[in-house]
C-alpha positions, -999 to 999 in steps of 0.1 A, spaced: -647 49 361 -636 74 386 -616 102 373 -599 128 397 -607 161 379 -581 189 386 -593 221 370 -578 255 380 -607 280 383 -594 315 374 -596 338 402 -606 367 379 -642 356 378 -645 353 417 -629 386 422 -652 404 400 -684 389 411 -691 421 432 -699 439 400 -720 413 383 -759 416 383 -781 387 372 -817 397 360 -825 368 337 -843 340 354 -828 305 354 -844 275 341 -867 260 365 -879 223 371 -904 212 347 -906 174 349 -884 160 323 -851 175 320 -832 161 290 -813 187 269 -821 220 280 -819 253 258 -799 277 277 -809 314 272 -790 344 278 -756 332 268 -746 364 251 -760 388 276 -744 402 309 -754 427 335 -728 448 354 -732 470 383 -716 504 379 -718 536 398 -723 561 368 -730 563 332 -697 577 323 -677 565 292 -650 550 312 -672 529 334 -692 519 304 -661 505 287 -649 488 317 -683 471 320 -683 462 284 -649 445 288 -659 427 321 -692 416 306 -675 404 273 -649 383 294 -679 368 312 -697 359 280 -665 345 264 -662 321 292 -699 312 292 -700 306 254 -666 286 253 -673 268 287 -636 274 295 -622 298 318 -588 293 301 -600 317 273 -590 345 296 -554 334 291 -557 337 254 -538 370 247 -550 374 212 -587 370 224 -581 394 254 -566 420 231 -600 419 213 -619 421 246 -600 453 254 -619 470 225 -653 454 230 -675 480 211 -676 460 179 -691 429 200 -718 450 216 -752 446 200 -772 469 225 -771 481 260 -791 497 284 -790 512 319 -814 508 348 -814 525 381 -805 497 405 -823 510 434 -855 515 414 -863 477 404 -833 457 416 -840 439 449 -810 426 470 -817 391 458 -809 403 423 -773 412 432 -748 385 426 -729 387 459 -728 401 493 -702 424 481 -725 438 454 -752 442 482 -726 461 503 -715 483 472 -752 492 466 -757 501 503 -726 522 505 -732 541 474 -770 546 477 -794 537 450 -792 573 436 -757 567 421 -759 529 412 -769 515 380 -772 481 362 -760 480 327 -774 453 305 -753 444 276 -763 421 247 -733 410 226 -734 398 189 -737 361 189 -719 359 153 -691 382 165 -684 364 198 -685 329 180 -663 342 153 -637 355 176 -637 323 197 -631 301 164 -607 325 150 -584 322 180 -588 285 183 -613 284 212 -642 263 215 -679 274 210 -706 257 232 -740 260 218 -773 268 238 -785 232 237 -768 218 268 -770 187 290 -793 191 320 -777 187 354 -798 174 382 -783 185 416 -786 166 449 -771 189 473 -770 185 510 -758 212 534 -747 214 570 -747 246 587 -746 249 624 -753 214 630 -786 213 609 -785 191 577 -808 200 548 -814 190 511 -817 216 485 -851 216 465 -866 236 437 -888 255 461 -859 266 483 -855 303 487 -822 302 507 -790 320 502 -774 286 492 -801 282 465 -796 316 452 -758 313 451 -760 279 432 -784 292 406 -765 324 400 -733 305 396 -749 281 370 -761 314 352 -726 327 351 -712 295 336 -742 285 314 -750 252 332 -788 240 328 -790 234 366 -823 218 381 -831 210 416 -853 179 426 -889 188 438 -882 168 472 -920 158 472 -933 128 489 -919 105 463 -884 119 466 -887 119 504 -896 82 505 -866 73 481 -839 99 494 -825 110 526 -797 133 535 -773 105 543 -775 93 507 -762 127 496 -740 134 524 -722 102 516 -720 109 480 -737 76 473 -743 82 436 -755 45 429 -783 49 457 -795 83 438 -797 68 403 -831 53 408 -847 85 423 -832 104 396 -846 84 368 -880 103 373 -864 134 361 -847 121 329 -818 144 334 -786 141 312 -762 140 342 -763 138 380 -744 160 405 -742 149 441 -727 175 466 -722 180 503 -714 215 516 -704 225 551 -704 259 566 -677 263 592 -679 286 621 -661 313 604 -685 315 576 -665 297 550 -679 268 530 -661 235 521 -673 202 506 -671 176 481 -689 164 450 -694 135 424 -705 141 390 -718 115 366 -721 122 327 -730 93 305 -712 66 325 -682 87 334 -677 99 369 -658 127 381 -650 140 417 -636 170 434 -638 194 463 -645 229 473 -623 243 502 -630 272 527 -645 298 504 -674 322 508 -708 308 496 -707 326 464 -671 317 456 -679 279 466 -709 279 442 -691 295 413 -660 269 418 -686 240 418 -704 252 387 -671 260 371 -659 224 375 -692 212 360 -691 236 331 -655 226 323 -665 190 322 -695 195 299 -676 218 275 -648 193 272 -672 170 258 -698 192 239 -680 223 229 -667 225 192 -632 236 189 -623 264 165 -593 275 145 -569 251 128 -575 222 153 -610 216 139 -615 185 119 -631 182 87 -641 146 85 -670 133 65 -699 112 75 -728 95 60 -761 98 80 -793 80 69 -827 89 85 -858 66 81 -894 74 89 -895 106 68 -931 104 59 -941 140 52 -927 171 38 -927 185 73 -907 156 84 -882 162 58 -878 197 65 -877 193 102 -849 167 98 -830 188 75 -831 218 97 -822 198 126 -791 181 110 -778 215 96 -783 231 133 -761 206 150 -730 223 163 -705 198 150 -720 200 114 -702 222 91 -724 214 60 -750 187 51 -760 177 16 -788 155 7 -772 127 -13 -800 101 -15 -837 96 -11 -855 63 -12 -890 58 2 -891 70 38 -854 72 39 -830 102 33 -792 102 35 -770 133 41 -733 136 33 -721 155 64 -688 175 67 -679 178 106 -660 208 121 -657 185 151 -652 149 160 -675 122 151 -680 113 188 -693 150 194 -720 146 167 -733 115 183 -732 131 218 -752 160 204 -777 138 187 -780 119 220 -789 151 239 -821 153 219 -851 129 213 -855 138 177 -835 107 162 -833 73 176 -805 51 167 -810 20 145 -789 -7 128 -790 -4 90 -785 -33 65 -777 -5 40 -745 3 55 -715 -17 68 -721 -18 105 -682 -19 110 -679 14 93 -681 41 119 -686 69 95 -719 54 85 -747 64 107 -784 52 108 -811 69 127 -850 70 128 -867 104 129 -890 103 159 -904 139 157 -933 138 134 -936 176 129 -916 205 115 -890 221 138 
């Protein structure tokens, strides 16, 4: 079904892009893409002109707001007055920080926007630094939960992007080997929002199955078969056009587990367009996978039975896995029989979220159990498919 997604992207992130620097590398294509572990969720790098206390505090505040958005998946956290009051005093959240001379090791490619590059050029490398800030995972997560905001873990659905661009009458398809400014902007925007973005290889197999017209027409159905080789959790099809004045506009279609969303990007710079696009996708994913904190969390209980537990390593691996799932508040072993174990699980999210997080991985495969009433949705039965400890 088509859903017309209407999400307002907070202009604050766009306006402050010029101060942000991204040194950490983004996930790259490596064959099968199901459920990617995103790193760097709690780290941000900011461009500053000095090592003064004032600029450091401003950088801490800016970086913390970026991290809060990335970890929650929601730009609306910036409208949470209680959370923003905490962000104004960021020191308790900072785990460590360090400075690096921007001119010594950061190439222009490392800077997030043209504005940042101009800032570096104008100020000169002598007085420009990148401050790298690592925030406490526990402190950030607790703050989000305390004020009723969601927490989105690092295990996130992979997004395969088919992107066709048209600039000065020339149409091209973005690939994993592309080193263009468009590729850089998309990857950096995905890093900002914590979206595990992957690009197709556009090798001979892709070229035989996909052409720019399929992508330009947003023909999602035509791209499903070529996408199957990548085993991605979701597919994003986008077309972007560069106007004579330099602004970028376009449309996109996004499919996630059978649900289809669509939207558009209008007349923005390349970096702004990329951030807007990735903002839409992050919001969609977070709506489904982020676990809401505060009083709105649910505390429902579920019985989960797992078969094919053949060794102690299987038992330890399965137990660790269940306890690590974001929607799981607690999991108690309640029953053991042969190669089967059963957990009594208390959720801090919805049952649907638990099922969606399990679906992201390949460690459990769903089965129909005769030991449970199949009409009871709080009774789940799975087979352990990873025969080694986690």
